[in-house]
C-alpha positions as CSV (number, residue, x, y, z in Angstrom):
1,M,2.9,-39.0,-6.7
2,G,2.2,-42.7,-6.3
3,Q,-0.3,-44.6,-8.6
4,N,-2.2,-47.5,-7.1
5,P,-5.6,-48.0,-8.7
6,T,-6.7,-50.3,-5.9
7,V,-6.1,-48.0,-3.0
8,G,-9.4,-48.0,-1.1
9,L,-11.2,-48.9,-4.4
10,L,-13.6,-51.7,-4.7
11,C,-13.6,-52.6,-8.4
12,T,-16.7,-54.4,-9.6
13,P,-17.3,-56.3,-12.8
14,F,-18.5,-53.1,-14.3
15,S,-15.1,-51.5,-14.0
16,N,-12.2,-54.0,-13.8
17,P,-13.0,-57.7,-13.3
18,E,-9.3,-58.5,-12.5
19,A,-9.1,-56.1,-9.6
20,V,-10.6,-57.2,-6.3
21,A,-8.1,-55.9,-3.8
22,Q,-9.1,-53.3,-1.2
23,G,-6.3,-51.3,0.3
24,E,-5.9,-48.2,2.4
25,P,-9.2,-46.2,2.7
26,A,-9.3,-43.4,0.2
27,T,-11.4,-40.2,-0.1
28,V,-13.6,-40.4,-3.1
29,I,-14.5,-37.2,-4.9
30,I,-17.7,-37.4,-7.0
31,A,-18.7,-35.2,-10.0
32,T,-21.6,-35.4,-12.5
33,T,-21.1,-34.9,-16.2
34,S,-24.7,-33.6,-16.3
35,E,-24.0,-30.4,-14.5
36,I,-21.7,-27.6,-15.6
37,G,-20.7,-26.5,-12.1
38,S,-19.7,-30.0,-11.1
39,R,-17.7,-30.5,-14.3
40,T,-15.9,-27.2,-13.9
41,L,-14.8,-28.1,-10.4
42,A,-13.7,-31.6,-11.5
43,Q,-11.7,-30.3,-14.4
44,A,-9.9,-27.8,-12.1
45,L,-8.8,-30.8,-10.0
46,I,-7.5,-32.6,-13.0
47,R,-5.9,-29.5,-14.5
48,T,-4.2,-28.1,-11.4
49,Q,-4.0,-30.7,-8.7
50,S,-2.2,-33.6,-10.5
51,F,-5.1,-36.0,-10.7
52,D,-4.1,-38.7,-13.3
53,S,-6.1,-41.4,-15.0
54,T,-6.0,-44.8,-13.3
55,G,-7.0,-46.7,-16.4
56,I,-10.1,-47.8,-14.5
57,H,-13.6,-46.9,-15.7
58,L,-16.7,-46.8,-13.4
59,N,-20.0,-46.7,-15.3
60,N,-18.1,-45.9,-18.5
61,S,-16.4,-42.9,-16.9
62,P,-12.6,-42.7,-16.1
63,V,-11.4,-42.7,-12.5
64,Y,-8.6,-40.3,-11.6
65,Q,-6.3,-40.5,-8.7
66,R,-3.9,-38.4,-6.7
67,D,-2.3,-40.5,-4.0
68,S,-5.2,-41.7,-1.8
69,L,-7.7,-39.3,-3.4
70,F,-9.9,-40.6,-6.2
71,L,-12.1,-38.6,-8.6
72,T,-14.9,-40.2,-10.5
73,F,-17.9,-39.2,-12.6
74,F,-21.4,-40.3,-13.2
75,E,-24.2,-39.1,-15.4
76,G,-27.3,-37.7,-13.6
77,T,-28.4,-35.5,-10.8
78,I,-25.7,-34.9,-8.2
79,V,-28.1,-35.5,-5.3
80,N,-29.1,-38.9,-6.6
81,P,-25.8,-40.8,-7.3
82,P,-25.5,-44.4,-8.1
83,S,-24.9,-47.0,-5.4
84,L,-21.4,-45.8,-4.6
85,D,-21.0,-48.1,-1.6
86,D,-21.0,-51.0,-4.1
87,F,-17.8,-49.6,-5.7
88,F,-16.0,-47.8,-2.9
89,S,-15.2,-48.1,0.8
90,P,-13.6,-44.7,1.5
91,K,-13.0,-42.4,4.4
92,A,-15.4,-40.0,3.0
93,Y,-17.3,-38.9,-0.1
94,I,-16.9,-35.3,-1.5
95,F,-19.5,-34.2,-3.9
96,L,-18.7,-31.4,-6.4
97,S,-21.8,-29.4,-7.2
98,R,-23.1,-26.2,-8.5
99,H,-24.8,-23.9,-6.0
100,S,-28.0,-22.1,-6.9
101,A,-29.6,-19.2,-5.1
102,E,-32.2,-16.6,-6.1
103,S,-30.0,-13.9,-4.8
104,G,-27.4,-14.6,-7.5
105,I,-24.6,-13.7,-5.1
106,P,-21.3,-15.4,-6.2
107,S,-20.8,-18.0,-3.5
108,L,-18.5,-20.8,-2.5
109,T,-20.3,-23.1,0.0
110,A,-20.0,-26.4,1.8
111,H,-22.5,-28.5,3.8
112,T,-23.4,-31.9,5.2
113,T,-26.4,-33.8,3.9
114,G,-29.7,-34.8,5.3
115,N,-33.5,-34.1,5.4
116,F,-34.9,-32.9,8.7
117,S,-38.5,-32.6,7.5
118,D,-41.1,-35.1,6.2
119,K,-40.2,-34.2,2.6
120,A,-37.2,-35.3,0.6
121,E,-37.5,-33.1,-2.5
122,L,-33.8,-33.1,-3.4
123,G,-32.7,-36.7,-2.9
124,G,-32.2,-39.0,0.0
125,M,-34.9,-40.1,2.5
126,A,-37.3,-38.0,4.5
127,R,-36.2,-37.4,8.1
128,E,-32.9,-39.1,7.4
129,L,-29.4,-37.6,7.8
130,G,-26.3,-38.6,5.9
131,R,-23.1,-39.3,7.8
132,A,-20.8,-36.3,8.6
133,D,-17.2,-35.7,9.4
134,P,-17.1,-32.4,11.2
135,G,-13.4,-32.0,10.9
136,L,-13.6,-32.3,7.2
137,L,-16.0,-29.4,6.9
138,K,-13.9,-27.3,9.2
139,D,-10.6,-28.1,7.5
140,Y,-12.1,-27.2,4.1
141,M,-13.8,-24.0,5.3
142,I,-10.5,-22.8,6.9
143,A,-8.5,-23.7,3.7
144,L,-11.0,-21.9,1.5
145,T,-11.1,-18.8,3.8
146,N,-7.3,-18.6,3.7
147,R,-7.6,-18.2,-0.1
148,S,-10.4,-15.7,-0.1
149,E,-8.2,-12.9,-1.6
150,R,-8.0,-15.0,-4.8
151,V,-11.9,-14.8,-5.1
152,P,-12.7,-11.3,-3.8
153,D,-16.1,-11.2,-5.4
154,Y,-17.3,-14.4,-3.7
155,E,-18.9,-15.0,-0.4
156,I,-17.5,-18.0,1.5
157,T,-20.1,-19.7,3.7
158,V,-21.3,-22.8,5.3
159,E,-24.9,-23.9,4.4
160,A,-27.3,-25.6,6.7
161,T,-27.7,-29.4,6.3
162,H,-30.0,-30.1,3.5
163,H,-30.8,-32.6,0.6
164,G,-29.5,-36.0,-0.2
165,P,-27.8,-38.4,-0.5
166,T,-28.6,-39.6,3.0
167,S,-28.0,-43.4,2.9
168,L,-24.3,-43.7,2.1
169,S,-22.2,-45.6,4.7
170,R,-19.4,-43.0,4.8
171,P,-19.4,-39.3,5.7
172,V,-20.6,-36.9,2.9
173,L,-19.6,-33.3,2.2
174,F,-20.9,-31.2,-0.6
175,V,-18.5,-28.6,-2.0
176,E,-20.3,-26.0,-4.2
177,L,-19.7,-23.3,-6.8
178,G,-22.4,-20.7,-7.5
179,S,-24.8,-19.1,-7.5
180,T,-25.6,-18.6,-11.3
181,S,-24.5,-20.0,-14.6
182,K,-21.9,-17.2,-14.7
183,Q,-20.1,-18.7,-11.7
184,W,-20.6,-22.3,-12.6
185,G,-18.1,-21.9,-15.4
186,D,-15.6,-19.7,-13.5
187,K,-12.3,-21.5,-13.9
188,N,-10.5,-19.3,-11.4
189,A,-12.9,-19.8,-8.6
190,A,-12.9,-23.6,-9.4
191,E,-9.2,-23.7,-9.1
192,V,-9.3,-22.0,-5.7
193,V,-11.8,-24.6,-4.6
194,A,-9.6,-27.4,-5.9
195,D,-6.6,-26.0,-4.2
196,A,-8.4,-25.6,-0.9
197,L,-10.0,-29.0,-1.1
198,V,-6.8,-30.9,-1.8
199,D,-5.0,-28.9,1.0
200,A,-7.8,-29.8,3.5
201,L,-7.8,-33.5,2.5
202,T,-4.1,-33.9,2.7
203,K,-3.4,-31.9,5.9
204,R,-6.2,-33.1,8.1
205,A,-6.2,-31.6,11.6
206,I,-7.6,-33.0,14.9
207,W,-10.4,-31.0,16.4
208,D,-11.5,-31.9,19.9
209,K,-14.6,-29.7,20.2
210,V,-17.2,-31.5,18.1
211,A,-20.6,-30.0,17.9
212,I,-24.0,-30.0,16.2
213,G,-25.7,-26.7,15.4
214,F,-29.2,-25.2,15.7
215,G,-30.9,-22.0,14.5
216,G,-30.2,-19.2,12.1
217,T,-30.8,-19.0,8.4
218,H,-29.9,-21.3,5.6
219,Y,-26.5,-19.5,5.7
220,P,-25.9,-19.6,9.5
221,K,-23.3,-16.8,9.9
222,K,-22.8,-17.3,13.6
223,I,-22.2,-21.0,13.3
224,K,-19.9,-20.4,10.3
225,E,-17.8,-18.0,12.4
226,A,-17.6,-20.6,15.2
227,V,-16.3,-23.1,12.6
228,V,-13.8,-20.9,10.7
229,K,-12.5,-18.7,13.6
230,G,-13.4,-20.7,16.7
231,E,-12.4,-24.1,18.1
232,F,-15.5,-26.0,17.1
233,A,-15.9,-28.6,14.4
234,V,-19.6,-28.9,13.4
235,S,-21.3,-31.7,11.7
236,F,-25.0,-31.1,11.2
237,I,-26.8,-27.7,11.2
238,A,-30.5,-27.5,11.7
239,P,-31.6,-24.0,10.7
240,K,-34.6,-22.2,12.1
241,Y,-36.9,-23.2,9.2
242,V,-36.7,-26.9,10.1
243,L,-36.7,-26.7,13.9
244,E,-40.4,-27.8,14.1
245,Y,-39.2,-31.2,13.0
246,V,-36.2,-31.5,15.4
247,N,-37.0,-33.7,18.3
248,E,-35.1,-36.1,20.5
249,V,-35.1,-38.8,17.8
250,M,-33.6,-36.4,15.3
251,I,-31.0,-35.1,17.7
252,E,-30.0,-38.6,18.5
253,Q,-29.5,-39.2,14.8
254,M,-27.4,-36.1,14.5
255,I,-25.1,-37.4,17.3
256,Q,-24.9,-41.0,16.1
257,K,-24.1,-40.1,12.5
258,T,-21.3,-37.7,13.4
259,M,-17.7,-39.0,13.4
260,G,-16.2,-38.4,16.8
261,P,-17.9,-37.8,20.1
262,V,-20.3,-34.8,20.1
263,R,-20.1,-32.8,23.3
264,F,-21.5,-29.4,22.3
265,A,-24.6,-27.9,20.8
266,L,-24.0,-24.5,19.1
267,V,-27.2,-22.5,19.3
268,D,-28.0,-19.3,17.5
269,W,-29.9,-17.9,20.5
270,K,-31.8,-15.3,18.6
271,G,-32.4,-17.5,15.6
272,L,-34.5,-20.3,17.2
273,G,-37.9,-18.8,16.7
274,P,-40.9,-20.2,18.6
275,H,-39.2,-23.6,19.1
276,K,-36.5,-22.5,21.6
277,E,-37.9,-24.1,24.8
278,K,-38.8,-27.4,23.1
279,L,-35.4,-27.6,21.4
280,L,-33.4,-26.8,24.6
281,K,-35.4,-29.4,26.5
282,A,-34.6,-32.0,23.9
283,I,-30.9,-31.1,23.8
284,S,-30.7,-31.4,27.6
285,K,-31.6,-35.1,27.3
286,F,-28.2,-35.8,25.7
287,G,-25.9,-34.0,28.2
288,L,-24.5,-31.6,25.6
289,E,-23.0,-28.4,26.6
290,V,-25.0,-25.6,25.1
291,V,-23.0,-22.8,23.6
292,R,-25.0,-19.6,22.9
293,L,-24.0,-17.7,19.8
């Protein structure tokens, strides 16, 4: 493993005033010290995936590195990070987070970020989407699914796009461990996530069929199947409960903030509710091929 603390890292006076070089773009993995699930995932990366200290500190927290992958920490809520673009210029940001759900079902989830509605209760700006790399989500979900026998009690699922941050200049993916405090400290599950994540980040595939998704629940099973078992790489997913806010302007944002040309719209046909006609009319304006699920 090579050690180069300036690979893709913009070092500010708060970290290392001597270093100003910016090299090959890295992937930056973000964890918060304020959340047990995030800490458990980060510790699994350090413990099992050969992340070593760079000797650099960012906001008084050490930065770790494995080749072109960086791992850094901050103190605070995971959906409200510091101004990361002031420190980094990466290929993508990966956020390590706990997952919470009233069901309490043990779950390993991943999703892109954004707020479709007029409210931004969990970080980011209202009616603003983050940036998304659909191939990154697909690669991770496939890698995680391939390790499902190691976490037999967990559901592995894609979540619909929700919460912040939304204003970062690079693609964002949330990788989560949940859904209760029992799972947030599960070292075995965290090690599976760490293994899958590093595998996905170091063996990136090229996916030609890039799509945006519509309909279904917060855990859109049909779209997840299209991602894991099908040919599609999906960036943003607008579930049924936000479709009243999805218009041509929002669809244009979904397309523009997706890495790679979007040519498909995956539609959970029975999961569109009363907004089907309005939504299909808006999608038609962009010449996307509608794929009924």
